[in-house]
N, C-alpha and C positions, 0 to 999 in steps of 0.2 A: 460343399457339404452336400450328402444326399440323404434324404429324409425319408424314413420307411412310410411313415403317414403323417396325416394332418395334424394329429394330436401332438406328435413329436415335434413337428415344426412350430406349432403355437406355443408349446412350451419353452423352446429355445427360444424363441422371439420374445417372450415375455421376460425371459432372464436378461437377454440383451438389454432391453428397454430398462428394466431396473437398474441394470449397471451403469447406463447411461445418465439416468436420473441422479443416482449417487454421484457419479463423476462431476456431473455439472455443478451440484451444490458445492463439491469440494473444491472447485477451481473458481468459486465465486470471489469477486473483488473484496478485499478488506473495507470496511467503512472508513472515510476520511477522518482524521483527528480535527475535532473542533477546538477552536482557540479558547473557548470556556470550558473545555475539559479539564477535569481535576488534575491530570497529569500533565496538561500542556500549559497550564498558568505558571507553575513554579519554574518551568524552563523557558518563559517567554516566548512560545511558539506562536508565530504569526503565518497565516497560509500566504500571505503575501509578503516577501522580505521588503519590497519597496515601501510597506508601510510600518516598518520597524523605526521607533523614535531612538536615534543613536545617543541622545542625552539620557535615555533611560537605560539604553543597553549599550554601554561603551565599546564592548566587544565587536559588536556589529560594524561591518564596513562595506560600502557599496559593492555590489558584485557576489556577495555571498549570498547562497541560497541551497536549499536541501540537495537539489540537484548535482552541486559540486562540492557536496560534503563527503568525507571518507566513510560516514555511518549509513547514509542512504543507499539501499541496494536495488533500487528500481532501475529500469533501463535508461539509457541516454536519451531517448526520445518520449519516455513515459511522462505523463502529466502528474503522476502520483506512484509511489512505491512504498515498500516497507523500510522502517527504521527501526532498530533495537531500542530506541528510548520509549517508542509507543507499540509495544507488542500487540498484535492482533489487529493493529490498525494501519493505515496508510497516511503518508505525510504528503502534501503538496509538493512537486518538484520545485516550484517557485517559493516554498515556505522558508523559514529560518528559524531556529531557536538557539539558546543560549550555549548550547553543546556543540555547535557548529565547529568542525575541524576541516581544513581543506585536504582534498585527496592530495596524495603523495605523488 
């Protein structure tokens, strides 16, 4: 791109900086769901599946965790990712909740 003068260059550079600043905030990671969150309590969400009391949650079985749940949409190697049970927030891949369903 060829700029006629310094003013044109500065205006374009300012526009690029503004666009990058906006894009950065758009890609910011969602906050993690807290176990005490009002949406997490009714679902029995635990950030670490290994801490789930199987007596209290009989649906839980060893080896179940958000990372292998069909509702978890994070990457296979991500520590956390989105779940439709908690819109706008991320769940720990090692977490578990009572809505757990194994991936097909």
